[in-house]
C-alpha positions as a Python dict, from the first residue, in 0.01 Angstrom:
ca = {
    (1, 'M'): (0, 0, 0),
    (2, 'R'): (272, -122, -206),
    (3, 'I'): (239, -490, -264),
    (4, 'G'): (533, -715, -415),
    (5, 'M'): (381, -1063, -546),
    (6, 'V'): (697, -1303, -580),
    (7, 'L'): (686, -1627, -805),
    (8, 'D'): (971, -1820, -987),
    (9, 'L'): (772, -1768, -1318),
    (10, 'Y'): (492, -1568, -1464),
    (11, 'K'): (347, -1491, -1797),
    (12, 'P'): (353, -1629, -2087),
    (13, 'H'): (358, -1936, -1879),
    (14, 'I'): (12, -2061, -1794),
    (15, 'S'): (-61, -2221, -1465),
    (16, 'G'): (-300, -2189, -1173),
    (17, 'V'): (-54, -2017, -970),
    (18, 'T'): (14, -1737, -1263),
    (19, 'N'): (-370, -1706, -1301),
    (20, 'V'): (-427, -1657, -951),
    (21, 'V'): (-164, -1390, -925),
    (22, 'A'): (-267, -1230, -1218),
    (23, 'L'): (-631, -1203, -1116),
    (24, 'T'): (-546, -1105, -781),
    (25, 'K'): (-302, -822, -892),
    (26, 'K'): (-595, -677, -1111),
    (27, 'H'): (-866, -677, -836),
    (28, 'L'): (-611, -518, -575),
    (29, 'E'): (-518, -270, -822),
    (30, 'S'): (-895, -176, -886),
    (31, 'L'): (-904, -105, -503),
    (32, 'G'): (-628, 162, -530),
    (33, 'Y'): (-332, -76, -424),
    (34, 'D'): (6, -72, -592),
    (35, 'V'): (99, -414, -703),
    (36, 'Y'): (414, -548, -831),
    (37, 'V'): (511, -896, -966),
    (38, 'F'): (882, -1001, -932),
    (39, 'T'): (971, -1308, -1125),
    (40, 'F'): (1239, -1443, -1366),
    (41, 'G'): (1226, -1444, -1745),
    (42, 'S'): (1323, -1341, -2089),
    (43, 'L'): (1353, -910, -2078),
    (44, 'D'): (1212, -931, -2422),
    (45, 'Y'): (881, -1041, -2341),
    (46, 'Q'): (630, -763, -2375),
    (47, 'D'): (389, -746, -2080),
    (48, 'D'): (39, -655, -2116),
    (49, 'E'): (18, -515, -1766),
    (50, 'E'): (227, -281, -1555),
    (51, 'N'): (481, -317, -1278),
    (52, 'I'): (621, -663, -1374),
    (53, 'I'): (957, -673, -1281),
    (54, 'R'): (1176, -951, -1465),
    (55, 'S'): (1502, -1086, -1366),
    (56, 'P'): (1712, -1243, -1629),
    (57, 'G'): (1776, -1626, -1577),
    (58, 'L'): (1882, -1927, -1753),
    (59, 'P'): (1602, -2112, -1931),
    (60, 'I'): (1559, -2471, -1842),
    (61, 'T'): (1451, -2663, -2132),
    (62, 'D'): (1077, -2584, -2210),
    (63, 'T'): (943, -2582, -1848),
    (64, 'G'): (909, -2199, -1874),
    (65, 'F'): (1166, -2172, -1569),
    (66, 'H'): (1445, -1933, -1560),
    (67, 'L'): (1708, -2022, -1321),
    (68, 'N'): (1881, -1761, -1127),
    (69, 'F'): (1984, -1725, -774),
    (70, 'S'): (1949, -1359, -729),
    (71, 'Y'): (1753, -1044, -866),
    (72, 'S'): (1884, -789, -1095),
    (73, 'R'): (2001, -478, -925),
    (74, 'P'): (1685, -275, -1041),
    (75, 'A'): (1459, -530, -912),
    (76, 'R'): (1626, -575, -565),
    (77, 'E'): (1592, -163, -546),
    (78, 'I'): (1241, -180, -618),
    (79, 'L'): (1167, -506, -423),
    (80, 'Q'): (1292, -331, -104),
    (81, 'T'): (1051, -27, -124),
    (82, 'M'): (745, -273, -84),
    (83, 'D'): (540, -232, 209),
    (84, 'I'): (432, -621, 200),
    (85, 'V'): (547, -893, 15),
    (86, 'H'): (348, -1206, -100),
    (87, 'V'): (556, -1521, -188),
    (88, 'H'): (402, -1784, -413),
    (89, 'H'): (683, -2008, -457),
    (90, 'P'): (876, -2104, -145),
    (91, 'F'): (1211, -2210, -278),
    (92, 'I'): (1385, -2004, -516),
    (93, 'S'): (1176, -1692, -459),
    (94, 'G'): (1121, -1781, -108),
    (95, 'S'): (1492, -1768, -29),
    (96, 'L'): (1559, -1457, -209),
    (97, 'I'): (1268, -1282, -2),
    (98, 'M'): (1411, -1413, 313),
    (99, 'R'): (1765, -1250, 205),
    (100, 'F'): (1650, -907, 83),
    (101, 'C'): (1321, -839, 267),
    (102, 'R'): (1347, -999, 618),
    (103, 'P'): (1648, -781, 722),
    (104, 'R'): (1443, -472, 628),
    (105, 'G'): (1148, -564, 842),
    (106, 'I'): (912, -565, 549),
    (107, 'P'): (612, -834, 618),
    (108, 'I'): (605, -1161, 461),
    (109, 'V'): (318, -1366, 345),
    (110, 'F'): (320, -1711, 190),
    (111, 'T'): (47, -1897, 13),
    (112, 'N'): (114, -2292, -12),
    (113, 'H'): (-52, -2342, -350),
    (114, 'T'): (103, -2686, -429),
    (115, 'R'): (142, -3030, -284),
    (116, 'Y'): (503, -3001, -263),
    (117, 'D'): (510, -3336, -93),
    (118, 'L'): (361, -3505, -399),
    (119, 'Y'): (580, -3369, -711),
    (120, 'A'): (869, -3155, -555),
    (121, 'Q'): (1067, -3237, -893),
    (122, 'A'): (819, -3066, -1103),
    (123, 'Y'): (879, -2728, -896),
    (124, 'L'): (1253, -2783, -842),
    (125, 'P'): (1383, -2923, -1193),
    (126, 'N'): (1732, -2768, -1135),
    (127, 'L'): (1806, -3011, -859),
    (128, 'P'): (1903, -3378, -940),
    (129, 'G'): (1731, -3671, -796),
    (130, 'V'): (1446, -3700, -554),
    (131, 'I'): (1455, -3459, -269),
    (132, 'S'): (1374, -3648, 62),
    (133, 'D'): (1087, -3599, 260),
    (134, 'T'): (1310, -3506, 544),
    (135, 'A'): (1496, -3241, 349),
    (136, 'L'): (1170, -3113, 211),
    (137, 'D'): (984, -3110, 554),
    (138, 'A'): (1291, -2931, 721),
    (139, 'Y'): (1297, -2666, 445),
    (140, 'L'): (909, -2597, 436),
    (141, 'S'): (880, -2592, 837),
    (142, 'S'): (1196, -2333, 847),
    (143, 'F'): (1064, -2107, 566),
    (144, 'C'): (693, -2121, 691),
    (145, 'R'): (802, -2001, 1040),
    (146, 'S'): (1006, -1730, 910),
    (147, 'C'): (699, -1572, 752),
    (148, 'D'): (465, -1330, 912),
    (149, 'L'): (169, -1511, 758),
    (150, 'V'): (111, -1836, 601),
    (151, 'I'): (-220, -1893, 376),
    (152, 'A'): (-351, -2254, 313),
    (153, 'P'): (-586, -2223, 41),
    (154, 'S'): (-817, -2504, 185),
    (155, 'R'): (-851, -2679, 529),
    (156, 'G'): (-713, -2994, 381),
    (157, 'I'): (-386, -2804, 313),
    (158, 'Q'): (-389, -2655, 654),
    (159, 'R'): (-391, -2985, 759),
    (160, 'V'): (-99, -3087, 551),
    (161, 'L'): (112, -2804, 679),
    (162, 'A'): (0, -2936, 1057),
    (163, 'G'): (193, -3241, 949),
    (164, 'Y'): (511, -3034, 877),
    (165, 'G'): (448, -2896, 1231),
    (166, 'I'): (304, -2558, 1097),
    (167, 'I'): (66, -2448, 1303),
    (168, 'D'): (116, -2101, 1408),
    (169, 'R'): (41, -1795, 1191),
    (170, 'V'): (-172, -2026, 955),
    (171, 'V'): (-496, -1904, 796),
    (172, 'V'): (-732, -2066, 579),
    (173, 'L'): (-804, -1841, 261),
    (174, 'P'): (-920, -1963, -47),
    (175, 'N'): (-770, -1821, -402),
    (176, 'G'): (-1002, -1640, -561),
    (177, 'V'): (-1180, -1692, -915),
    (178, 'D'): (-1382, -1459, -1143),
    (179, 'I'): (-1668, -1691, -1146),
    (180, 'Q'): (-1907, -1441, -1330),
    (181, 'P'): (-1828, -1510, -1671),
    (182, 'F'): (-1891, -1905, -1563),
    (183, 'M'): (-2237, -1822, -1395),
    (184, 'D'): (-2340, -1558, -1713),
    (185, 'C'): (-2225, -1766, -2009),
    (186, 'D'): (-2524, -1854, -2226),
    (187, 'Q'): (-2372, -1965, -2536),
    (188, 'P'): (-2242, -2314, -2486),
    (189, 'M'): (-1987, -2457, -2735),
    (190, 'K'): (-2178, -2635, -3029),
    (191, 'R'): (-2219, -3010, -2957),
    (192, 'D'): (-2206, -3105, -3309),
    (193, 'R'): (-1859, -2949, -3345),
    (194, 'Y'): (-1748, -3269, -3197),
    (195, 'G'): (-1990, -3517, -3313),
    (196, 'Y'): (-2198, -3514, -3015),
    (197, 'E'): (-2582, -3574, -3012),
    (198, 'E'): (-2837, -3398, -2810),
    (199, 'D'): (-2893, -3685, -2588),
    (200, 'D'): (-2522, -3780, -2540),
    (201, 'I'): (-2414, -3713, -2178),
    (202, 'V'): (-2102, -3519, -2196),
    (203, 'L'): (-1824, -3572, -1920),
    (204, 'E'): (-1559, -3306, -1911),
    (205, 'Y'): (-1211, -3284, -1797),
    (206, 'V'): (-1028, -2936, -1823),
    (207, 'G'): (-655, -2907, -1699),
    (208, 'R'): (-292, -3032, -1767),
    (209, 'L'): (-238, -3366, -1904),
    (210, 'G'): (32, -3468, -1679),
    (211, 'P'): (99, -3760, -1447),
    (212, 'E'): (9, -3585, -1119),
    (213, 'K'): (-362, -3553, -1266),
    (214, 'N'): (-423, -3961, -1255),
    (215, 'L'): (-574, -3951, -1585),
    (216, 'P'): (-532, -4322, -1655),
    (217, 'F'): (-761, -4401, -1358),
    (218, 'L'): (-1008, -4184, -1498),
    (219, 'L'): (-1013, -4352, -1824),
    (220, 'R'): (-1044, -4685, -1666),
    (221, 'A'): (-1334, -4586, -1482),
    (222, 'F'): (-1495, -4404, -1775),
    (223, 'A'): (-1438, -4754, -1956),
    (224, 'G'): (-1652, -4920, -1689),
    (225, 'T'): (-1933, -4653, -1749),
    (226, 'V'): (-1924, -4685, -2097),
    (227, 'Q'): (-2019, -5042, -2091),
    (228, 'A'): (-2339, -4945, -1928),
    (229, 'V'): (-2400, -4632, -2099),
    (230, 'D'): (-2308, -4610, -2466),
    (231, 'Q'): (-2407, -4210, -2485),
    (232, 'A'): (-2163, -4118, -2234),
    (233, 'K'): (-1889, -3899, -2385),
    (234, 'L'): (-1589, -3779, -2256),
    (235, 'I'): (-1391, -3460, -2372),
    (236, 'I'): (-1052, -3383, -2256),
    (237, 'V'): (-936, -3004, -2246),
    (238, 'G'): (-580, -2915, -2228),
    (239, 'E'): (-225, -3016, -2288),
    (240, 'G'): (79, -3164, -2120),
    (241, 'P'): (340, -3451, -2117),
    (242, 'E'): (82, -3735, -2100),
    (243, 'K'): (-127, -3659, -2396),
    (244, 'E'): (10, -3909, -2634),
    (245, 'N'): (30, -4183, -2363),
    (246, 'L'): (-347, -4106, -2303),
    (247, 'E'): (-418, -4098, -2660),
    (248, 'D'): (-265, -4431, -2696),
    (249, 'R'): (-458, -4578, -2402),
    (250, 'V'): (-773, -4450, -2533),
    (251, 'N'): (-701, -4623, -2886),
    (252, 'H'): (-602, -4977, -2698),
    (253, 'M'): (-904, -4945, -2489),
    (254, 'G'): (-1163, -4917, -2755),
    (255, 'L'): (-1263, -4564, -2643),
    (256, 'D'): (-1176, -4379, -2945),
    (257, 'K'): (-1554, -4293, -3032),
    (258, 'N'): (-1648, -4189, -2678),
    (259, 'V'): (-1316, -3980, -2582),
    (260, 'T'): (-1228, -3658, -2756),
    (261, 'F'): (-878, -3469, -2702),
    (262, 'V'): (-931, -3086, -2761),
    (263, 'G'): (-605, -2974, -2690),
    (264, 'R'): (-523, -2645, -2538),
    (265, 'I'): (-784, -2373, -2578),
    (266, 'P'): (-794, -1992, -2507),
    (267, 'Y'): (-906, -1931, -2153),
    (268, 'E'): (-1167, -1719, -2268),
    (269, 'Q'): (-1360, -2030, -2413),
    (270, 'V'): (-1360, -2239, -2099),
    (271, 'A'): (-1688, -2115, -1987),
    (272, 'A'): (-1846, -2226, -2320),
    (273, 'F'): (-1705, -2570, -2288),
    (274, 'H'): (-1842, -2608, -1915),
    (275, 'T'): (-2208, -2489, -2059),
    (276, 'M'): (-2194, -2768, -2321),
    (277, 'A'): (-2101, -3028, -2054),
    (278, 'D'): (-2320, -3235, -1822),
    (279, 'I'): (-2065, -3345, -1555),
    (280, 'F'): (-1712, -3242, -1461),
    (281, 'V'): (-1475, -3498, -1392),
    (282, 'T'): (-1113, -3509, -1220),
    (283, 'A'): (-916, -3797, -1063),
    (284, 'S'): (-643, -3580, -918),
    (285, 'A'): (-547, -3627, -551),
    (286, 'S'): (-252, -3400, -557),
    (287, 'E'): (-457, -3057, -575),
    (288, 'V'): (-447, -2787, -343),
    (289, 'H'): (-714, -2550, -457),
    (290, 'P'): (-839, -2657, -823),
    (291, 'L'): (-961, -2353, -992),
    (292, 'S'): (-1106, -2556, -1275),
    (293, 'V'): (-1312, -2737, -1018),
    (294, 'I'): (-1445, -2393, -895),
    (295, 'E'): (-1526, -2255, -1235),
    (296, 'A'): (-1735, -2574, -1302),
    (297, 'L'): (-1922, -2534, -998),
    (298, 'A'): (-2002, -2159, -1145),
    (299, 'S'): (-2103, -2316, -1442),
    (300, 'G'): (-2377, -2535, -1266),
    (301, 'L'): (-2193, -2839, -1331),
    (302, 'P'): (-2184, -3148, -1065),
    (303, 'V'): (-1842, -3256, -1001),
    (304, 'I'): (-1711, -3610, -942),
    (305, 'G'): (-1371, -3637, -783),
    (306, 'I'): (-1141, -3817, -508),
    (307, 'D'): (-1204, -3733, -174),
    (308, 'S'): (-836, -3583, -93),
    (309, 'P'): (-712, -3230, 16),
    (310, 'G'): (-816, -2966, -225),
    (311, 'V'): (-1099, -3139, -426),
    (312, 'G'): (-1250, -3305, -86),
    (313, 'D'): (-1241, -2961, 68),
    (314, 'I'): (-1469, -2791, -240),
    (315, 'I'): (-1699, -3071, -334),
    (316, 'E'): (-1940, -3218, -52),
    (317, 'D'): (-2050, -3568, -142),
    (318, 'G'): (-2417, -3596, -251),
    (319, 'I'): (-2444, -3223, -194),
    (320, 'N'): (-2277, -3027, -489),
    (321, 'G'): (-2094, -3347, -646),
    (322, 'Q'): (-1968, -3668, -567),
    (323, 'L'): (-1655, -3802, -399),
    (324, 'V'): (-1469, -4130, -411),
    (325, 'A'): (-1179, -4284, -226),
    (326, 'E'): (-852, -4254, -388),
    (327, 'G'): (-808, -4571, -583),
    (328, 'D'): (-1132, -4698, -609),
    (329, 'I'): (-1231, -4747, -939),
    (330, 'S'): (-1517, -4959, -910),
    (331, 'A'): (-1690, -4698, -702),
    (332, 'Y'): (-1584, -4392, -926),
    (333, 'S'): (-1757, -4602, -1225),
    (334, 'A'): (-2050, -4685, -1025),
    (335, 'K'): (-2122, -4312, -918),
    (336, 'L'): (-2035, -4189, -1235),
    (337, 'T'): (-2306, -4437, -1422),
    (338, 'R'): (-2550, -4315, -1156),
    (339, 'L'): (-2480, -3949, -1218),
    (340, 'I'): (-2530, -4014, -1588),
    (341, 'M'): (-2850, -4195, -1569),
    (342, 'D'): (-3028, -3975, -1311),
    (343, 'R'): (-3107, -3623, -1457),
    (344, 'D'): (-3279, -3524, -1122),
    (345, 'L'): (-2949, -3587, -937),
    (346, 'R'): (-2756, -3383, -1191),
    (347, 'D'): (-2999, -3098, -1174),
    (348, 'R'): (-3001, -3074, -800),
    (349, 'L'): (-2628, -3125, -744),
    (350, 'G'): (-2570, -2849, -1021),
    (351, 'A'): (-2797, -2603, -867),
    (352, 'R'): (-2605, -2648, -542),
    (353, 'A'): (-2269, -2631, -712),
    (354, 'R'): (-2365, -2292, -858),
    (355, 'L'): (-2449, -2157, -536),
    (356, 'D'): (-2165, -2277, -359),
    (357, 'A'): (-1923, -2106, -609),
    (358, 'S'): (-1998, -1792, -475),
    (359, 'N'): (-1774, -1862, -173),
    (360, 'Y'): (-1464, -1824, -418),
    (361, 'A'): (-1556, -1516, -581),
    (362, 'I'): (-1234, -1297, -639),
    (363, 'E'): (-1423, -997, -501),
    (364, 'R'): (-1462, -1170, -168),
    (365, 'T'): (-1136, -1330, -148),
    (366, 'V'): (-933, -1021, -215),
    (367, 'G'): (-1139, -822, 54),
    (368, 'L'): (-1044, -1111, 286),
    (369, 'L'): (-674, -1081, 157),
    (370, 'C'): (-664, -692, 209),
    (371, 'D'): (-788, -750, 583),
    (372, 'K'): (-480, -983, 637),
    (373, 'Y'): (-243, -740, 487),
    (374, 'N'): (-371, -482, 680),
    (375, 'E'): (-357, -654, 1017),
    (376, 'L'): (7, -713, 952),
    (377, 'L'): (80, -365, 869),
    (378, 'E'): (-97, -222, 1186),
    (379, 'R'): (87, -462, 1379),
    (380, 'D'): (438, -345, 1238),
    (381, 'D'): (293, -16, 1244),
    (382, 'K'): (522, 87, 1529),
    (383, 'L'): (820, -61, 1391),
    (384, 'S'): (952, 211, 1166),
    (385, 'Q'): (1150, 118, 874),
    (386, 'P'): (1506, 257, 789),
    (387, 'F'): (1500, 633, 668),
    (388, 'H'): (1645, 535, 332),
    (389, 'I'): (1377, 276, 282),
    (390, 'R'): (1111, 524, 358),
    (391, 'L'): (1260, 787, 115),
    (392, 'A'): (1327, 540, -155),
    (393, 'K'): (941, 453, -174),
    (394, 'K'): (861, 833, -195),
    (395, 'L'): (1076, 902, -470),
    (396, 'I'): (960, 597, -669),
    (397, 'S'): (617, 699, -604),
    (398, 'R'): (662, 1037, -712),
    (399, 'R'): (805, 891, -1053),
    (400, 'K'): (464, 724, -1142),
}
């Protein structure tokens, strides 16, 4: 089977979607599938994996996006030999797939990775102004109805899609995570490197420092916790446009002795940070399927977060973590304080967290994804593709 993964931007850009596609591609290839990534970017970039098909585009400041409204001719020729295409960004990439693949009867799968209704401009930087909810609803509804299969990474996102009227051909299939490095990590980052004592309780946030992550809320809740438990420490791992503002907030709130900003770290070190920490914290209500939360669970960390689609689909309140209603700072601070002070509770939630993480193991999710691909191909098996497409596939296969 020849599978085309289609997205607006790929490596060297780092994001949850990029990581999901790269990991899924690797595991599909290990099963013997031919997987291609179709994206935009600099043709000078040297990829460290095979079958990355880039079309040139106009770089948009430092966003990582390269704007183009078509693929190069070589990219189109390869794209049209795919057995199935899987869209990960619905706007530019999605519209191109409808143009080049739909007329040729190539099955189209779409995974809705993002709450586009909450921050559309982050994913459509080339369009001026705020996109109206009506226009967004109309586009996503039309696009999803044109796909052969729509994947919601969580039941919360399935409900969001239902709000657009997208019900048919929607399945819930979580994005996979390589959980083994997190479950097996036995070499934690050294606490004294950041001035922590052994009896400090370390809270950890890992992710982008952007406005959609609701980090000012987290800092306000943490400030209430510090008043009750001075040995509470918060380590913030990641980069983003809000970093300077957050550092200023920490200083103005008098939390500089309790909050540490680490910046971006190599992905390979994330497990060591999780192993050093006692609790994973997040305040984002805009997640679809937060990989950082799943990785924390695999490390045996209880997670406290906002009861919203994404986080609320992974965390069970009082079972593998704690959930708080959106905007309720006092409840977040109270639950966090209890979790810090109750070692037995942390241990119980952490043990269940590690167990629940296995539901998101990449080996399991890729197996489920392959089942869906094969179902689509079996359904369309009698609808033979044009001779020139079948011939092109054979020619390209012989070149490999």
